[in-house]
C-alpha positions as CSV (number, residue, x, y, z in Angstrom):
1,X,92.4,129.9,83.0
2,X,91.1,130.8,79.6
3,X,87.5,130.3,80.3
4,X,87.8,132.1,83.6
5,X,89.4,135.3,82.1
6,X,86.9,135.1,79.1
7,X,84.0,134.9,81.7
8,X,85.5,138.0,83.6
9,X,85.7,139.7,80.1
10,X,89.5,140.3,80.5
11,X,89.1,142.8,83.4
12,X,91.4,141.3,85.8
13,X,93.0,137.9,86.8
14,X,94.2,137.7,90.4
15,X,93.0,134.3,90.9
16,X,94.8,131.3,89.8
17,X,94.3,127.5,89.7
18,X,97.1,125.5,91.4
19,X,97.5,122.0,90.0
20,X,98.2,119.6,92.9
21,X,96.3,116.4,92.4
22,X,94.2,114.8,95.2
23,X,95.7,112.1,97.4
24,X,93.3,110.0,99.5
25,X,94.6,107.9,102.2
26,X,91.9,105.4,103.2
27,X,92.7,101.7,104.2
28,X,90.8,99.3,101.8
29,X,91.4,96.1,100.2
30,X,92.9,95.9,96.7
31,X,89.5,94.5,95.5
32,X,87.7,97.7,96.9
33,X,90.4,99.9,95.3
34,X,89.6,98.4,91.7
35,X,85.8,98.9,92.3
36,X,86.3,102.4,93.3
37,X,88.5,103.0,90.2
38,X,85.9,101.6,87.9
39,X,83.1,103.6,89.6
40,X,85.0,106.9,89.2
41,X,85.9,106.0,85.7
42,X,82.2,106.1,84.7
43,X,82.1,109.6,85.9
44,X,85.1,110.6,83.8
45,X,87.6,110.6,86.7
46,X,90.7,108.5,86.3
47,X,92.6,107.3,89.3
48,X,95.8,105.4,90.0
49,X,96.5,103.2,92.9
50,X,100.0,103.9,94.3
51,X,102.0,101.8,96.2
52,X,104.7,102.5,98.8
53,X,107.7,102.9,96.4
54,X,105.7,105.0,94.1
55,X,104.6,107.3,96.8
56,X,108.3,107.6,98.0
57,X,109.4,108.3,94.3
58,X,106.5,111.0,93.7
59,X,106.1,112.6,97.1
60,X,109.0,111.9,99.5
61,X,107.6,114.3,101.9
62,X,104.6,112.1,102.7
63,X,104.7,109.3,105.1
64,X,103.6,105.8,104.0
65,X,102.6,104.8,107.4
66,X,98.9,103.4,107.6
67,X,98.6,102.7,111.2
68,X,95.4,104.2,113.0
69,X,96.5,107.5,114.4
70,X,94.7,109.1,117.3
71,X,95.6,112.7,117.3
72,X,94.4,113.2,120.8
73,X,97.2,110.8,122.2
74,X,94.5,108.9,124.2
75,X,95.1,105.6,122.3
76,X,98.4,104.0,121.9
77,X,99.7,104.4,118.5
78,X,100.9,101.3,116.6
79,X,102.9,102.0,113.3
80,X,102.2,100.1,110.3
81,X,103.9,100.6,107.0
82,X,102.3,100.2,103.5
83,X,102.8,96.8,102.0
84,X,104.7,96.4,98.8
85,X,102.8,93.3,97.5
86,X,101.9,92.9,94.1
87,X,98.3,93.6,93.1
88,X,97.7,89.7,92.8
89,X,99.3,89.1,96.1
90,X,97.4,91.7,97.9
91,X,94.0,90.7,96.4
92,X,94.5,86.8,97.2
93,X,95.5,87.6,100.8
94,X,92.7,90.3,101.2
95,X,95.3,92.5,102.9
96,X,94.1,95.8,103.9
97,X,95.8,98.4,101.6
98,X,96.1,102.2,101.8
99,X,94.2,103.7,98.9
100,X,96.4,106.5,97.5
101,X,94.5,107.9,94.6
102,X,95.5,110.6,92.3
103,X,92.5,112.1,90.7
104,X,92.4,113.4,87.2
105,X,89.6,115.0,85.2
106,X,89.4,114.9,81.4
107,X,88.9,118.0,79.5
108,X,87.3,118.3,76.1
109,X,90.6,117.5,74.3
110,X,91.0,114.2,76.4
111,X,94.1,115.6,78.0
112,X,94.7,114.9,81.7
113,X,94.6,117.8,84.1
114,X,95.6,117.2,87.7
115,X,93.1,118.4,90.1
116,X,93.9,121.2,92.6
117,X,92.5,124.2,94.0
118,X,91.4,127.8,93.1
119,X,92.1,130.9,95.1
120,X,88.7,131.8,96.5
121,X,89.5,135.3,97.9
122,X,91.2,136.5,94.7
123,X,88.4,135.0,92.7
124,X,85.9,137.1,94.5
125,X,87.9,140.2,94.0
126,X,88.0,139.4,90.4
127,X,84.2,139.0,90.2
128,X,83.7,142.2,92.2
129,X,85.9,144.2,89.9
130,X,84.2,142.8,86.8
131,X,80.8,143.7,88.2
132,X,81.8,147.2,89.0
133,X,83.4,147.6,85.7
134,X,80.7,146.1,83.4
135,X,77.4,145.9,85.2
136,X,77.4,148.9,87.8
137,X,74.2,150.1,86.2
138,X,72.4,147.0,86.7
139,X,73.9,145.3,89.7
140,X,74.1,146.6,93.3
141,X,76.6,145.2,95.9
142,X,75.6,145.5,99.5
143,X,78.2,144.8,102.2
144,X,77.8,144.4,106.0
145,X,74.1,144.2,105.1
146,X,71.4,141.7,106.6
147,X,68.0,140.8,105.4
148,X,65.4,141.9,108.0
149,X,62.2,141.0,106.0
150,X,61.2,138.9,103.1
151,X,58.3,140.6,101.2
152,X,55.6,138.5,99.7
153,X,51.9,138.7,98.7
154,X,49.5,136.0,97.6
155,X,52.0,133.3,97.8
156,X,54.6,135.0,95.7
157,X,57.8,136.8,96.8
158,X,58.0,140.5,96.0
159,X,61.3,141.5,97.4
160,X,63.5,141.9,100.6
161,X,64.1,144.6,103.1
162,X,67.8,144.9,104.1
163,X,69.6,146.9,106.8
164,X,73.1,148.1,106.7
165,X,74.8,147.3,110.0
166,X,77.2,150.3,110.0
167,X,74.7,153.1,109.4
168,X,71.5,151.3,110.4
169,X,69.7,152.4,107.2
170,X,66.9,150.3,105.8
171,X,66.6,149.6,101.9
172,X,63.9,147.8,100.1
173,X,64.7,145.8,96.9
174,X,61.7,144.7,95.0
175,X,61.9,141.6,92.8
176,X,59.7,138.6,91.8
177,X,62.7,136.4,92.2
178,X,64.8,136.1,95.3
179,X,67.6,133.5,95.9
180,X,68.5,132.7,99.5
181,X,72.2,131.7,99.4
182,X,73.2,133.3,102.6
183,X,74.6,130.0,103.9
184,X,74.9,130.4,107.8
185,X,72.0,132.8,108.2
186,X,69.7,130.4,106.4
187,X,67.7,129.6,109.5
188,X,67.1,133.3,110.2
189,X,65.7,133.9,106.9
190,X,63.7,130.8,106.2
191,X,62.8,129.7,109.6
192,X,62.2,132.8,111.5
193,X,61.0,135.2,108.7
194,X,59.1,132.5,106.6
195,X,58.2,129.8,109.1
196,X,60.3,127.2,107.5
197,X,58.4,126.9,104.1
198,X,57.5,123.3,105.1
199,X,61.2,122.4,104.6
200,X,62.1,119.6,106.8
201,X,65.9,119.7,106.4
202,X,67.8,120.9,109.5
203,X,70.4,123.4,108.2
204,X,72.8,124.6,110.8
205,X,75.8,126.9,110.8
206,X,78.9,125.2,112.2
207,X,82.3,126.5,113.1
208,X,85.2,125.0,111.3
209,X,88.8,125.7,112.7
210,X,91.6,125.9,110.2
211,X,95.5,126.1,110.7
212,X,98.2,127.4,108.5
213,X,101.6,126.4,108.9
214,X,104.8,128.1,107.5
215,X,107.0,125.5,105.8
216,X,109.3,127.4,103.3
217,X,111.7,124.4,103.4
218,X,109.0,122.2,101.5
219,X,108.9,124.8,98.8
220,X,112.5,125.2,98.3
221,X,113.2,125.1,94.4
222,X,116.0,122.6,94.9
223,X,113.5,120.1,96.6
224,X,110.8,120.6,93.9
225,X,113.3,120.3,91.0
226,X,115.0,117.3,92.4
227,X,111.5,115.5,92.6
228,X,110.0,117.2,89.5
229,X,107.2,118.6,91.6
230,X,105.0,121.7,91.2
231,X,104.1,121.5,94.7
232,X,105.6,119.5,97.7
233,X,102.5,117.8,98.5
234,X,99.2,117.3,96.7
235,X,95.8,118.1,98.4
236,X,95.5,115.3,100.9
237,X,92.4,113.7,102.5
238,X,93.8,111.6,105.3
239,X,91.1,109.4,107.0
240,X,93.7,107.9,109.2
241,X,94.8,111.1,110.9
242,X,91.4,112.8,110.5
243,X,92.6,115.9,108.7
244,X,92.8,117.3,105.1
245,X,95.8,119.5,104.0
246,X,96.7,121.4,100.8
247,X,99.6,123.6,99.9
248,X,99.4,127.4,99.8
249,X,102.0,128.1,97.1
250,X,102.0,131.9,97.3
251,X,102.6,132.0,101.1
252,X,104.6,128.8,101.3
253,X,102.3,127.3,103.8
254,X,100.3,124.1,104.3
255,X,96.7,124.6,105.3
256,X,95.1,121.9,107.3
257,X,91.7,121.2,109.0
258,X,89.4,118.4,109.9
259,X,87.4,115.8,108.0
260,X,85.9,114.1,111.2
261,X,82.2,114.3,111.2
262,X,82.0,114.9,115.1
263,X,84.3,117.9,114.5
264,X,82.0,119.5,111.9
265,X,79.1,119.8,114.4
266,X,80.1,122.8,116.4
267,X,76.8,124.8,115.9
268,X,77.4,128.6,116.4
269,X,75.7,131.8,116.0
270,X,76.9,133.1,112.7
271,X,77.3,136.6,114.1
272,X,79.5,135.4,116.8
273,X,82.2,133.7,114.6
274,X,84.7,136.2,113.6
275,X,87.7,135.0,111.4
276,X,90.3,136.2,113.9
277,X,88.7,134.0,116.7
278,X,91.2,131.4,115.4
279,X,91.5,127.7,116.5
280,X,91.1,126.5,120.1
281,X,94.5,125.4,121.5
282,X,93.3,121.8,121.8
283,X,92.1,121.6,118.2
284,X,95.3,123.3,117.0
285,X,97.4,120.7,118.9
286,X,95.4,117.8,117.4
287,X,95.7,119.1,114.0
288,X,99.4,119.6,114.4
289,X,99.9,116.0,115.7
290,X,98.2,114.7,112.5
291,X,100.2,117.3,110.3
292,X,103.6,116.1,111.6
293,X,102.6,112.5,111.5
294,X,101.7,112.5,107.8
295,X,104.7,114.7,106.8
296,X,107.3,113.0,109.2
297,X,109.8,112.4,106.5
298,X,110.8,115.9,106.2
299,X,109.3,117.7,109.1
300,X,110.5,117.5,112.8
301,X,108.1,118.7,115.4
302,X,111.0,119.0,118.0
303,X,112.7,121.8,116.1
304,X,112.4,125.4,117.3
305,X,109.3,127.2,116.1
306,X,107.7,124.0,115.1
307,X,104.6,124.6,117.2
308,X,104.0,128.0,115.8
309,X,100.8,128.1,113.7
310,X,98.4,130.6,112.4
311,X,94.7,129.8,112.5
312,X,91.2,131.2,111.7
313,X,87.6,130.2,112.3
314,X,85.3,129.9,109.4
315,X,81.9,128.4,108.8
316,X,80.2,125.5,107.1
317,X,76.4,125.4,106.6
318,X,75.6,121.8,107.2
319,X,72.6,119.8,106.2
320,X,72.3,117.5,109.2
321,X,70.0,114.9,107.5
322,X,72.2,114.1,104.4
323,X,75.1,116.6,104.3
324,X,74.0,117.6,100.7
325,X,72.9,121.1,99.5
326,X,69.3,122.1,99.1
327,X,68.7,123.9,95.8
328,X,65.5,124.9,94.1
329,X,62.2,126.9,94.3
330,X,60.2,126.9,97.6
331,X,56.6,126.7,98.2
332,X,56.7,130.5,98.2
333,X,56.8,131.2,94.3
334,X,59.8,132.9,93.2
335,X,61.8,132.4,96.5
336,X,64.6,129.9,95.7
337,X,67.2,128.4,98.1
338,X,70.9,127.4,97.5
339,X,72.2,126.5,100.9
340,X,73.8,123.8,103.0
341,X,77.0,123.1,100.9
342,X,79.0,121.7,103.9
343,X,82.2,123.3,102.8
344,X,81.9,122.7,99.0
345,X,80.0,126.1,98.2
346,X,82.9,127.8,96.5
347,X,84.1,124.7,94.7
348,X,80.7,124.0,93.0
349,X,79.4,127.5,92.7
350,X,79.7,127.8,88.9
351,X,77.6,124.6,88.4
352,X,75.0,125.8,91.0
353,X,74.8,129.1,89.4
354,X,74.2,127.4,86.1
355,X,71.6,125.1,87.4
356,X,69.7,128.1,89.0
357,X,70.0,130.3,86.0
358,X,68.8,127.6,83.7
359,X,65.8,126.8,85.9
360,X,64.9,130.2,86.7
361,X,65.2,131.8,83.2
362,X,64.1,128.6,81.5
363,X,66.9,129.1,79.0
364,X,69.8,126.7,78.4
365,X,73.1,127.8,77.2
366,X,75.7,125.5,75.6
367,X,77.9,125.2,78.7
368,X,75.2,125.0,81.2
369,X,75.1,122.1,83.7
370,X,72.7,119.4,82.9
371,X,72.2,118.1,86.4
372,X,68.5,117.6,87.3
373,X,67.6,120.2,90.0
374,X,65.2,117.9,91.5
375,X,68.0,115.8,93.1
376,X,68.8,118.8,95.3
377,X,65.1,119.8,96.0
378,X,64.4,121.3,99.4
379,X,61.5,118.9,99.6
380,X,63.2,115.7,98.6
381,X,63.6,112.6,100.9
382,X,67.1,112.6,102.6
383,X,69.8,110.6,100.9
384,X,70.7,107.4,102.8
385,X,74.5,107.6,103.6
386,X,77.1,105.8,105.5
387,X,78.7,108.9,106.7
388,X,77.6,112.7,106.9
389,X,80.7,114.6,106.7
390,X,82.4,116.8,104.2
391,X,83.1,113.7,102.1
392,X,79.6,112.5,102.1
């Protein structure tokens, strides 16, 4: 919070970071658990392997069932409870175990900070207010505006022409540096206006359907106090039911959506995906089945109003070859790309901005990211991955 407010120069602070922790439910052997734990430790991330009893003690709202759950209802569901064996017994018998990891990140003072989420809309409002307050003479904000032409001469970019969709007025912005970070409209700019720039990656806008469920009973102060909780459930990535979910503290809701690769391939025209489109009825029902299954200890889907849910449609920009972003300068000098974040764009935006600023200005500040931009080059060879979804 301190660094965020400092960055905004004490202008406003609507956005807040909510500490939740991250719980990953993924069947693996105990041996694999330990390998993962060591691997993440090298990255400065600490994890704990939580057994059934610890799960009940820490988060009684979460079911410990690890049977494969088909949220379409097409395959018979066979319940299977987590085992309570000791580490040695599980290792010796090579029993499949549910990985339930709580992730922690170390700060400079070596204190543990539980991971969570940052409010994206409020953060953008904060940034907008900061720009208008401190940088209005140097920064222009254009809304409901599309790029109609990328200007260039002699192999160098010289600016862009934009058109306001409301009044149809065009405006030319001259610059020797242009960053294309317009996500779902990547193809329109790079492929249609600039003939692809020899970038071989296939970057597509896909529709992502998200649901919000009112669950005020989970946020009741008595329940939170009884179990010493900040939130009733952590952020959950559930490979067994095919969804992720996280608490929305202010509205007392749980947000949930898909983590299935096949459900992240609904390619759509970005101009035809309004937020109010909502989730399709069949997808909403699938998500609800998974939602109630994982939170079965406290939620009853047969209760009146249990099927009422709010939803919206958003978009990911997906790199079909390796599900990783492309960041860097293109063969058109001065024209940079920062696209295909597959749902992670807001989360890693500060690091991406730091990487771009460091490479464009050739100036390094003390807190800048040290990641080599070539790892994300638009001209790299695709990474070889077992899965190509949001967790790739």
